[in-house]
C-alpha positions, 0 to 999 in steps of 0.5 A: 757663844758667839752671838753677833759677828763682832764678837768673833774678832773681839780679843780673847775670843776662841778661833774655832768659833770663828775658823775664818778669824784664825790667824793662821791655817798653815799645816792645818789637818786635812778638812771635809767641809759639809755645807747646807745651801740654805744656811746663813753661814754657807759663804763663810764655810766656802771662804774657809775652804778657799782659805784652806786650799790657799794653804795647801790644806787638803779639802774635801767640799760638799754642798747639799742643795735645798737644805737648812742648817741642821739638815745632817739631823734629819736622816729619817726625812731627808736623803741628804743626811744620809748622804752628808753622814756617808761622806763624813764617815768616809772622810775620817775612815780616809784619815784614820786609815790612809 
């Protein structure tokens, strides 16, 4: 588990906990990046999407305004959660059945 920003770059850490730390993203699978506007990690998510695009990896980026990190779990209370789940499902369908 990564607890501090400096832990992410520590030797032996798994880049999947901090994808911006990956040494290379060339050839990565197409990505669907769903971000919450009020998430402390939103800037990292945008930067990762930009890095993938710079490596010519197809990226669908959606920013959900006014919601926090775990918004997708609140489908009964937030319409944005349903929209995000629909977006993720569509991306997965597109990847599995191009």
